C-alpha positions in Angstrom: 0.0 -0.4 -0.1 1.4 3.6 -1.0 2.0 6.5 1.1 -0.8 8.1 0.2 -3.3 5.2 0.6 -2.5 5.0 3.6 -5.8 5.4 5.9 -4.8 6.1 9.0 -1.8 8.7 8.1 -3.2 11.7 6.2 -0.9 13.9 4.8 0.0 17.1 7.0 2.1 20.3 6.6 5.9 19.9 7.4 5.8 19.8 10.9 9.8 21.4 10.2 7.3 24.4 8.9 5.0 24.3 11.5 7.2 24.2 14.4 8.3 27.4 13.1 5.2 29.2 15.2 6.5 27.2 18.3 8.2 30.2 19.8 4.8 32.4 18.8 2.2 30.1 21.1 -0.9 31.8 22.4 0.0 35.3 20.9 3.6 35.3 22.7 6.0 37.8 21.2 9.4 35.8 20.4 11.7 38.0 22.9 11.3 36.8 26.5 9.4 39.6 28.8 8.8 40.2 32.4 6.7 37.4 32.6 9.9 35.0 31.6 11.8 36.9 34.3 9.9 36.6 37.3 8.9 32.5 36.0 12.9 32.4 35.9 13.2 34.0 39.2 10.6 31.6 40.4 12.6 28.3 39.2 15.7 29.4 40.8 13.8 30.0 44.4 12.2 26.8 43.4 14.9 24.7 42.8 17.5 26.6 45.6 14.8 26.3 48.4 12.9 23.6 47.8 14.9 20.7 45.2 18.7 21.0 46.1 17.8 20.3 49.9 16.3 17.2 49.4 17.8 15.9 46.3 19.2 12.7 47.7 15.7 11.7 48.8 14.2 12.7 45.6 16.5 9.7 44.2 15.6 6.7 46.1 11.6 8.0 47.9 8.9 8.3 45.1 6.7 10.2 48.1 9.3 12.8 48.1 9.2 13.1 44.2 5.3 12.9 44.1 5.6 16.1 46.5 8.1 18.2 45.0 5.7 17.5 41.6 2.8 19.2 43.3 5.0 22.0 44.7 6.3 22.7 41.5 2.8 22.9 40.0 1.6 25.2 42.9 4.5 27.3 42.5 3.7 27.4 38.4 7.0 26.1 37.3 5.7 22.8 36.3 6.3 21.1 32.5 7.6 24.7 30.6 8.2 23.1 28.3 4.7 21.4 27.3 2.0 23.1 24.8 -0.9 25.3 27.3 -3.4 23.1 25.8 -2.2 20.1 27.8 -1.2 21.7 30.7 2.4 23.0 30.2 3.6 26.7 30.3 4.2 26.7 26.3 6.9 28.6 26.3 9.3 29.2 23.2 12.7 28.0 22.6 14.4 31.3 23.7 11.8 31.5 26.7 12.7 28.4 27.7 16.9 29.2 27.9 16.5 30.8 31.4 13.9 28.3 32.5 15.6 25.4 31.7 19.3 26.6 33.1 17.4 27.0 36.5 16.0 23.8 36.5 19.0 22.3 35.9 20.9 23.9 38.7 19.8 20.4 40.4 20.1 17.3 38.5 16.7 16.2 39.9 15.2 19.6 38.9 13.8 19.0 35.4 12.3 15.6 36.7 10.7 17.1 39.4 9.5 20.0 36.6 8.6 17.6 34.3 11.0 19.5 31.4 13.6 16.3 31.8 15.1 13.8 28.4 13.3 12.2 27.2 10.1 13.6 27.7 10.6 17.0 27.0 11.5 16.2 23.6 8.9 13.7 23.0 6.3 16.0 24.1 7.8 18.6 21.2 7.4 15.6 18.9 4.1 14.8 19.9 2.7 18.1 19.4 3.6 19.0 16.3 3.6 15.6 14.5 1.1 13.3 16.2 -2.7 12.9 15.2 -5.2 14.4 17.5 -6.5 11.1 18.8 -2.2 10.2 19.3 -2.1 13.7 21.4 -5.1 13.0 23.8 -3.6 9.1 24.3 0.0 10.1 25.1 0.8 13.6 25.3 -1.7 14.9 27.7 -0.4 12.2 30.5 3.1 13.1 29.4 2.4 16.8 30.0 0.7 16.2 33.2 3.1 14.1 34.2 1.2 11.1 34.6 3.2 8.6 32.7 6.8 8.5 31.3 8.3 7.9 28.2 11.3 6.6 25.9 12.4 7.1 22.1 13.8 4.3 21.1 16.0 4.7 18.0 19.6 3.7 19.2 20.6 0.0 18.5 23.9 -2.5 19.0 26.4 -2.6 16.5 26.1 -2.8 13.2 22.7 -0.6 14.0 21.9 2.7 14.3 23.9 5.1 17.1 25.3 8.1 15.3 24.8 6.5 11.9 20.6 6.4 11.2 21.3 5.1 8.3 22.8 1.6 9.8 18.8 1.0 11.4 17.9 -2.6 11.8 15.1 -3.0 13.6 12.5 -3.3 10.7 8.5 -3.3 10.8 7.1 -4.9 7.8 3.0 -4.7 7.2 0.5 -7.2 8.3 -2.9 -7.0 7.4 -3.6 -3.5 9.1 -1.5 -4.0 11.2 2.4 -3.4 11.6 4.9 -6.3 13.0 8.0 -4.8 14.7 11.5 -7.2 14.8 14.8 -5.8 15.9 16.5 -4.9 19.3 17.6 -1.4 20.7 20.3 -0.4 23.3 21.3 2.4 25.8 17.5 3.7 25.3 17.3 6.4 28.0 14.2 6.1 30.5 13.2 2.7 29.3 12.3 1.1 32.7 8.9 2.1 33.8 8.2 4.4 30.7 4.2 3.7 29.8 4.8 4.4 25.9 8.0 4.3 23.6 8.3 6.2 20.6 10.1 3.5 18.5 12.0 4.2 15.0 12.3 1.5 12.6 13.0 0.7 9.0 9.6 0.4 6.6 12.0 0.7 2.7 15.7 0.7 1.8 15.9 3.9 2.3 13.3 4.5 4.6 12.0 4.5 8.2 8.7 5.0 10.0 8.2 6.1 13.9 5.8 4.5 15.5 4.0 4.6 19.2 4.1 1.0 21.0 2.8 1.2 24.7 4.4 -0.7 27.5 3.3 -4.3 27.7 2.5 -4.9 24.0 2.8 -8.4 23.4 6.8 -8.9 21.8 8.1 -6.2 23.5 10.5 -6.4 26.2 12.7 -4.4 28.5 16.0 -5.6 29.5 18.9 -5.0 31.5 19.9 -1.6 32.9 23.3 -0.7 30.6 25.8 0.1 33.8 27.1 3.7 32.7 29.3 6.4 34.1 26.2 9.0 34.4 22.9 7.9 37.0 20.9 11.0 36.5 18.3 9.7 34.6 14.8 8.0 35.7 14.4 4.3 34.5 18.2 3.9 33.3 19.5 3.4 29.9 18.5 -0.2 28.7 18.4 -2.5 26.1 14.6 -3.6 24.4 14.0 -6.3 22.4 11.2 -6.1 19.7 9.9 -9.5 18.5 7.2 -9.7 16.3 5.5 -6.6 18.4 2.4 -6.0 16.7 1.1 -2.5 16.4 -2.3 -1.2 14.6 -1.8 1.3 11.7 -3.2 4.0 14.1 0.3 3.6 15.9 2.0 5.3 12.9 3.7 8.3 14.5 3.6 11.0 11.6 3.6 9.2 7.7 4.9 6.0 6.8 8.3 6.1 5.6 9.0 9.7 7.1 10.2 8.6 10.5 13.8 10.7 9.6 12.3 14.1 8.3 9.5 13.7 11.3 12.1 13.0 14.1 14.0 16.5 13.1 11.3 18.1 15.0 12.4 16.9 18.0 16.6 15.9 17.6 17.5 19.6 17.3 15.2 21.4 20.0 15.8 18.0 22.5 20.0 18.7 22.1 19.5 22.5 22.6 17.2 22.1 25.6 20.1 19.4 26.9 22.5 22.5 26.5 20.1 24.7 29.0 20.0 22.1 31.2 23.2 21.2 31.7 24.6 25.0 31.6 22.2 24.8 34.8 24.7 21.9 36.5 27.7 23.5 35.1 26.8 27.6 36.6 26.0 25.4 40.3 29.9 23.7 40.0 30.8 27.1 39.0 29.4 29.2 42.3 30.2 26.2 44.6 33.8 26.4 43.6 33.7 30.5 44.2 32.2 29.9 47.3 35.5 27.6 48.1 37.6 29.7 46.9 36.8 33.0 48.7 37.0 31.2 51.7 40.2 29.0 51.2 43.5 30.5 52.5 47.1 29.3 51.4 50.2 30.6 50.9 49.2 33.7 52.6 46.4 34.6 50.0 43.0 33.6 49.5 42.9 31.1 46.3 40.3 33.2 44.9 43.2 36.0 44.8 45.9 33.7 43.8 47.0 34.4 39.6 46.7 30.6 38.4 43.4 30.4 40.1 42.1 33.5 38.8 42.8 31.9 35.1 40.3 29.1 35.9 37.5 31.3 37.2 38.1 33.9 34.5 37.5 30.6 32.1 34.5 29.1 33.4 33.0 32.9 33.2 33.9 32.9 29.8 32.7 29.4 28.7 29.1 30.4 30.4 28.8 33.2 28.6 29.7 32.0 25.4 27.6 28.9 26.2 24.6 30.9 27.2 25.3 33.2 23.8 24.9 30.0 21.4 22.3 28.8 23.4 19.8 32.0 23.1 21.3 32.2 19.4 19.9 29.0 18.5 17.1 29.0 20.4 15.5 32.6 18.5 16.4 30.9 15.2 14.2 27.8 15.9 11.6 29.9 16.8 11.5 32.0 13.9 12.4 29.6 11.1 11.5 25.9 13.0 15.0 25.0 11.6 18.3 25.1 12.7 20.7 22.3 11.6 23.6 24.3 12.3 23.1 26.2 14.9 22.3 23.1 16.5 25.4 21.0 16.2 27.6 23.7 17.1 25.8 24.7 20.1 25.2 21.2 21.3 29.0 20.8 20.2 30.7 23.8 22.1 28.6 23.6 24.8 28.7 19.9 25.6 32.3 20.2 25.9 32.5 23.9 28.1 30.2 22.3 30.5 32.8 19.8 31.0 35.4 22.0 31.3 33.9 24.3 33.3 33.3 21.1 36.0 36.6 19.9 35.9 37.9 23.5 36.7 35.8 23.6 39.7 37.0 20.0 40.7 40.4 21.0 40.4 40.0 24.4 42.3 38.3 22.8 45.0 41.2 20.3 45.6 40.1 17.3 47.6 36.8 18.4 48.4 36.1 18.6 44.3 36.6 14.8 44.1 34.8 13.5 47.6 31.6 13.6 48.2 31.4 16.1 50.4 30.3 18.4 47.5 28.1 17.3 44.6 31.0 18.2 42.5 32.4 14.6 41.3 29.1 13.8 40.6 28.5 16.1 37.9 31.7 15.3 36.5 30.6 12.1 35.8 27.2 12.9 34.9 28.3 15.9 32.6 30.7 13.7 30.8 28.7 11.6 28.4 26.9 14.6 27.4 29.8 15.0 24.5 28.2 11.3 23.4 24.4 11.7 23.8 22.4 13.4 20.8 25.4 12.8 18.6 29.0 13.0 19.3 31.0 16.0 19.2 33.1 14.3 16.2 29.9 13.5 13.6 28.8 17.4 14.6 31.7 19.0 13.8 31.9 16.2 10.2 28.2 18.0 9.7 29.4 21.1 10.2 32.7 21.1 8.3 30.6 19.4 5.5 27.6 22.8 5.4 30.9 24.8 5.2 31.8 23.6 2.4 29.1 23.4 0.5 28.3 27.1 1.3 31.7 27.8 -0.1 31.0 26.2 -3.1 27.6 27.8 -4.3 28.8 30.6 -3.4 31.7 30.4 -5.5 29.5 28.7 -8.3 26.8 31.7 -8.3 30.0 34.2 -8.6 30.4 35.3 -4.6 33.1 36.3 -3.2 34.6 34.2 -0.6 34.4 36.6 2.1 30.7 37.3 1.2 29.3 33.6 1.4 29.1 32.8 4.6 26.9 35.7 5.3 24.1 34.9 2.4 21.2 32.6 4.1 18.0 34.9 3.6 16.1 33.4 7.1 19.1 34.7 8.9 20.8 31.9 10.3 24.1 30.2 9.5 23.1 27.4 7.2 23.7 24.7 4.2 
């Protein structure tokens, strides 16, 4: 059956175009205003006064987690990324920048506020790609925090990892249904997820996304893969699909359009990761500053020694540069709906900058930095995988370089000077 004749997946507008209106939900302007600044202040107070004091209890006690989620709702800081019609605050990407940064000052802040990965990215995808019935069934309970979800694309070698084209999980038609077969690996949040967004091959060069409920016959969630990070609820798990039968209504988006539709999620999700992890880095920097202004050695405060000041200044520079890249990329996503090059640049720089910031903070705190008396050692373990998750830095650099070469070659063929080609994007961004 051809895509055009698929009865349950009618053609819809290009979601990469429709998400360009995301930054103007409910008549919002593109630039954050006083209301967003007030929200940012409330998020910081909520994280500092209610979340950070009980961080360890949040991880081990579901009741504490539930109480804090109720407190987040009462404070008006719950689900900042989710659409308003489904119980969220409906913030644009640019409006989310400071809010999610503040949420990230605790590793558990995004979980409590319902803006953590992978749910936050899945909400964006469902908002822009799902049918009305699918949004009601899956997006609404996800936005209200009643369930968790997972995005199942990564596979063990030689399957899809950095290269989605290596996808080995398949979905084939069986009457009016689909049968999914294959294995997934390193699926964040899989243990305890109520449903999964599954990417499966449906043609030689095509893939389709499916909504698969937990407990579906033929679906099993396996072991938690031991990793150096431990901050994601539900772990990073193996999954197996063995003739997992789903109805045609489980197709998310359009048949054979899975890779294209996934871009609605992948770019923004990379950027919101940057926002949250920058919050972790800022807190590490603040902890370090509190230490160096009190610690005295060689007759001086550590904060007054030149080599220490060098590290402090480099942290400040990395924080400022990361924030600027995040804001610029967020504004481009809000305006145009697509910012592939900008998100690659931001994700690469911020993931590495966050690691540098936390590492310098550990170094300046000395023995306390590597102890568990401070959270810095935990932060160091948590942020290291960020250079791999959502695309390794090397793959993003490869993509950025290819786009730069193509832009130059296109400009040269058009008779434009080499000094001019970088700035000639009609949509105002830097992209191929």
